Phi, psi and omega in degrees: 000166179272144175210158183254118179261144177239113183271329173203156181298142178167212185283180185293337178291351175284343176280106196249125175285130184214170174254127184227170178287144169296128182300146173275147186258148171279181182292334185254020186239163166235157175263123181253119172280108193288135172262310182219151179235142176261139176255124183245164178300337176293320174305313179289327176297319182290323180295327185254351185235113183301328173296323180289315183303311179294321178297325180276323194243353188058232182268358183300123176212145342296164178239160172250112179297171163097151181223342188260115181222160159220153183171193183259137170282131179248346182200138186235134178295153182297334177277350191273126188246348189262344182234167174221161176301136183089000175290142180261122189224162177211160182171174177248110191265116177052060166244131358282124182160205186256098186269340182047048189279341186272072187200165182278335176223138183233133168272115189241132170303128182304331181287356175257013188230156172224158173288149177276128178297152180306140172088355176258125179297156168305321183295312178296327170296313182294329183287346183242055181240268184299314180297308179302317184296318178308311187290315180299308186292314182295313184287336185258315185282317183259315186285329182049045188294129182234177184292134180088355172294145177269111184242123178260126185239114174277161185053047196286351179259000180280191187293303180290314180306325187277336171290314184298325176300308181300315183293309179297325174294318179301327179274003167094013181283159167270110189256131180247126179243131175256140180198182168281164185304321189289341173263008179308307189290325178297318181294315181292326184291335175294338185116008177293144180277340186211145172241139176233130176273117184287345179277352182268028179099206193289110178300342175301333183288334184243343182246135182215157170049059182262138183278318181221133176244133173251105187251118182253018187237319179073195184053228180301329176300321176297316181295324173296322180301319187289337176289316189265348178285146180289152169313140183063019174279181181238133172231126178247121180253147184243333189292319188206145175278358177273081185271130185294150180300328177297322177295320179294317180292321175299318182294323184291323181296330179259013180053033181276131172287094185254128178223139172277138179237134172239124176298158177217150181291121179215137178309316188286325178294311190287334173291315176303317183293327176296320179293323176290332173286320182290330176270003179061021169295314172267130175229095180293146178247129180265119180281315183193147179247143180229165171268168185299327181284352176258020185307324181295318177299326177294316173299322176303312182294324172302324186291338180301329185078005179242033185275129181260102189090225190230148174260128182247138174246123173262130186264000000 
């Protein structure tokens, strides 16, 4: 089968198309013939940064990047009861770990997959995996968002953000989304009650008394978030576990629960995401699609930091 290998961290030219063996499945796994792959910021960070690559894969080289897939099951492990050959499935495979998604076939634990709801394309299913799972787990497990909460979502037009707006609204929250002015209408169309243009100065001038913040940017944005969250509120930051001392001190002064969050593959999460797709609570937005041979271009697009929704690669 064709797969994209990475021998060492670096530029997109390091993503090399190669022929490798189709993976053998374990008893609790299924073999998926991949239709579409979603590209995430973590894919880009791993590809270009040796520290991130080693954090994810230790000393293994070459590696096959990627975690988000949709496709058809072609083989089923003997202990798998929930799926059969021919089923159309999607999921985030082995995160945090080795998903090996950049390939024509992926061996995936059955517990990391769900059936694609009727009427949902492979592309939209793939778009609603790591990003939607991150938003859902962060808002429900850490944020414990409930009806009436004021929830601030930064980068609300991005991959995680645009799912988070929809999920927070579904949970009954009053949702404030930040983005640039050009994405205002998109953010409001997702269900946000309020939009704030982050380029127009200090968000503290227009946002007050937030219960939960989902921060997909870090740095100054994280510090400003701590200014607008209520005492005893919750701030969840996604980009890095290396939180600056100033943020930790500010959180301690306000008794704010400040946490870095990293998503993980869970059966319950992907099944919930499938239900939210089926009931049209979640409507993933696809920014751009690329072919498998254009993986480098897909990474370059994600690197711009200007993606609205998700970047998809079709196999």
